[in-house]
C-alpha positions in Angstrom: 44.4 -89.9 -76.6 44.5 -92.9 -74.7 44.4 -96.0 -76.1 42.6 -98.9 -74.6 45.2 -101.9 -73.5 44.1 -105.4 -74.7 46.4 -107.1 -72.1 43.7 -105.6 -69.4 40.6 -106.0 -71.4 39.7 -102.4 -71.5 36.6 -101.2 -73.8 35.8 -97.6 -72.7 32.2 -96.9 -72.8 31.6 -93.5 -74.9 27.5 -94.0 -75.5 25.8 -91.0 -73.4 22.2 -92.6 -73.8 24.0 -95.6 -72.0 26.2 -93.7 -69.8 23.2 -91.4 -68.2 21.2 -95.0 -68.4 23.3 -96.7 -66.4 23.7 -94.1 -63.4 19.8 -93.9 -63.0 19.0 -97.2 -62.3 19.4 -96.3 -58.6 19.2 -93.2 -56.7 23.0 -92.4 -55.8 22.6 -89.1 -54.4 24.6 -88.5 -50.7 25.6 -92.1 -51.3 29.1 -94.0 -51.1 30.1 -94.9 -54.3 32.9 -97.4 -55.3 33.5 -97.5 -59.3 35.7 -100.5 -60.7 38.0 -99.6 -63.5 36.8 -96.0 -64.7 39.1 -95.9 -67.7 39.1 -92.9 -69.3 36.4 -91.7 -66.2 32.9 -91.0 -68.6 31.3 -92.9 -66.2 32.9 -91.4 -63.6 32.2 -87.8 -64.8 28.0 -89.2 -65.3 28.4 -90.5 -61.4 29.3 -87.8 -59.9 27.0 -85.3 -61.7 24.4 -87.0 -59.5 25.8 -85.7 -56.3 27.7 -88.9 -54.3 28.6 -88.1 -50.5 32.3 -89.7 -51.4 33.2 -91.5 -54.6 36.7 -93.9 -54.9 37.1 -95.6 -57.7 39.8 -98.8 -58.1 42.0 -98.8 -61.5 45.2 -101.1 -62.2 46.2 -99.2 -64.9 49.3 -96.4 -64.0 48.5 -94.2 -67.1 44.7 -94.3 -66.8 45.0 -93.9 -62.8 47.2 -90.4 -63.3 44.9 -89.1 -65.7 41.9 -89.2 -63.5 43.3 -87.8 -60.5 44.5 -85.0 -63.2 40.6 -85.3 -64.2 38.9 -85.0 -61.0 41.2 -83.3 -59.1 39.7 -83.6 -55.4 36.6 -85.1 -55.9 36.9 -88.4 -55.5 39.8 -90.9 -54.1 41.8 -93.1 -56.5 43.1 -96.5 -55.6 45.8 -97.5 -58.0 45.3 -101.3 -57.5 44.4 -104.5 -58.9 41.0 -105.1 -58.0 41.9 -108.4 -57.1 44.2 -107.1 -54.6 41.6 -104.9 -52.8 39.7 -105.5 -49.2 36.7 -103.7 -50.3 35.7 -104.9 -47.3 37.8 -103.0 -44.3 37.4 -99.8 -47.3 34.0 -98.5 -46.1 32.0 -97.9 -43.0 28.6 -98.2 -44.4 27.2 -100.0 -47.1 28.6 -98.6 -51.1 26.9 -98.9 -54.4 29.4 -100.4 -56.9 29.7 -99.7 -60.2 31.9 -101.8 -62.8 32.4 -101.8 -66.1 34.7 -104.7 -65.5 37.8 -105.9 -67.5 36.2 -108.7 -69.5 39.3 -111.1 -69.0 39.0 -111.6 -65.4 34.9 -110.3 -64.6 33.8 -113.4 -63.2 37.1 -113.8 -61.0 36.3 -110.7 -59.7 32.3 -111.3 -58.9 33.7 -115.0 -57.7 35.7 -113.1 -55.4 32.9 -111.1 -54.2 30.6 -113.5 -53.2 32.8 -116.1 -52.0 34.2 -113.5 -49.5 31.0 -112.1 -48.6 30.3 -112.3 -44.7 27.0 -112.7 -42.8 26.5 -108.3 -43.2 26.7 -107.3 -46.9 29.6 -104.6 -47.6 27.3 -102.7 -50.4 23.9 -101.7 -51.4 23.9 -102.8 -54.8 26.5 -103.8 -57.7 25.9 -102.5 -61.5 27.9 -104.2 -63.3 28.5 -104.9 -67.2 29.7 -108.3 -68.3 30.4 -110.2 -71.6 26.7 -111.0 -73.1 27.5 -114.6 -72.9 28.8 -114.4 -69.3 25.6 -112.2 -68.0 24.0 -115.1 -70.0 25.5 -117.5 -67.5 25.5 -115.7 -64.4 21.1 -115.5 -64.8 20.5 -119.1 -66.4 18.1 -120.8 -64.6 17.9 -125.2 -64.1 17.6 -126.7 -67.5 19.1 -124.4 -69.8 22.1 -124.8 -71.8 23.6 -121.8 -69.9 23.1 -122.8 -66.5 26.0 -124.2 -64.2 28.7 -123.5 -61.9 28.7 -119.5 -62.3 24.8 -119.5 -62.1 24.9 -121.2 -58.9 27.6 -119.5 -57.0 26.3 -115.9 -58.1 22.6 -116.6 -57.1 23.7 -118.1 -53.8 23.0 -115.0 -51.6 22.3 -112.4 -54.3 18.8 -111.4 -56.5 20.1 -110.8 -60.1 18.4 -108.8 -62.7 19.2 -108.2 -66.1 19.3 -104.5 -67.4 19.9 -104.3 -70.8 22.4 -105.5 -73.5 24.6 -103.0 -74.8 25.9 -103.0 -78.8 29.9 -102.7 -79.5 29.1 -99.4 -80.8 28.6 -98.0 -77.3 32.8 -98.7 -76.7 36.0 -97.3 -78.2 37.7 -99.8 -79.0 34.8 -101.9 -80.4 34.4 -105.1 -78.8 34.0 -108.4 -80.8 30.4 -109.2 -78.7 27.8 -107.3 -77.3 27.8 -106.7 -73.7 24.9 -107.1 -70.3 24.2 -104.9 -67.9 23.4 -106.4 -64.7 22.3 -105.4 -61.5 22.7 -107.3 -58.3 21.2 -107.2 -54.7 21.6 -109.0 -51.2 19.2 -111.4 -50.4 17.5 -111.1 -47.3 17.4 -115.2 -46.6 19.8 -117.4 -48.2 20.9 -121.1 -47.7 23.8 -121.1 -44.3 26.9 -122.5 -45.8 29.9 -122.7 -44.0 32.4 -122.5 -46.3 31.8 -121.3 -49.3 34.5 -123.9 -50.6 32.6 -126.5 -50.4 30.0 -125.1 -52.9 33.0 -124.7 -55.6 33.7 -128.0 -54.7 29.9 -129.6 -55.4 29.6 -127.9 -58.3 33.1 -128.6 -59.8 32.4 -132.1 -59.3 29.1 -132.3 -60.4 30.0 -129.8 -64.0 32.8 -131.7 -64.5 30.6 -133.8 -66.5 27.4 -131.8 -67.3 26.3 -134.3 -70.0 26.6 -137.4 -68.0 23.8 -138.4 -65.2 24.4 -137.6 -61.5 25.2 -141.1 -60.3 29.1 -140.8 -60.6 29.6 -137.5 -59.1 27.0 -138.1 -56.2 28.7 -141.4 -55.2 32.2 -139.4 -55.5 31.1 -137.0 -52.7 28.3 -138.8 -51.0 28.9 -142.7 -51.3 25.6 -143.4 -52.3 24.1 -142.0 -49.2 20.4 -142.9 -49.6 19.2 -140.7 -47.1 20.4 -137.6 -49.0 18.8 -138.8 -52.3 15.3 -139.3 -50.5 15.8 -136.2 -48.8 16.3 -133.9 -51.2 14.2 -136.0 -53.9 17.6 -136.3 -56.1 17.0 -138.3 -59.0 20.4 -140.0 -60.3 19.4 -140.5 -63.7 18.9 -136.9 -63.8 21.9 -134.4 -65.0 23.5 -131.6 -63.4 21.9 -128.6 -65.0 18.6 -130.3 -64.1 19.0 -129.8 -60.1 17.9 -126.5 -59.0 19.9 -123.7 -57.2 18.6 -124.1 -54.0 18.7 -127.9 -54.1 22.6 -127.4 -54.7 23.1 -124.9 -51.5 21.1 -127.9 -49.5 23.8 -130.1 -51.3 26.7 -128.5 -50.1 25.5 -128.3 -46.4 24.4 -132.0 -46.5 28.3 -132.3 -47.7 29.1 -130.3 -44.4 27.1 -132.0 -42.3 28.8 -135.6 -43.1 32.1 -134.3 -42.5 31.6 -132.2 -39.2 
């Protein structure tokens, strides 16, 4: 029996009802599928039952990758590498559906990488991903809530996000100490055009560095108190970072870029 490696954040999904639910969220027949971190291949088996046109899996663990190769033979393509090192945009000629029980220790890093690197044309049709519940709550949080922050703003920039369900620790081996949540991400048809995503990262970092403080200090740091920006975006400097909605942060980033162009 293969043991999960704590260092790689491995927890293997075993609940058949959950596995069936995940693979029934969207039609995957004759579609190209990418699975991240397949582990022992439980979800992989359920995906293959739905008859995708092509399937690629990315597995960092050498032992698991060899095991998956033996288990599925020629039914799929295995990339034995760290997903953070893989450029998904050059892997596919068509849009793919992505499944991932992401390693909890790097889940936000993987998602941020995908969002920051997104070009005008999305390389995926949708992302169906599992996170720690507390991370998922931050991703889908709305303004004026305690979970709202940098992750919410960056994730919602180009993607529509919906929670499918929460998943109890008993659905995994070994059992994690926390609940998990399943989210689905769809590309937005319209989103605010930001020239360099790193500017969105900078704006949110400066603003949320002191999330309990009023906006005056971070705003002055970035915009030198530019009243024109305040008037245009109707920003009240007595508010706090979590009081500004998603769209305003995207527009604020554009204003920041305009000032420096």
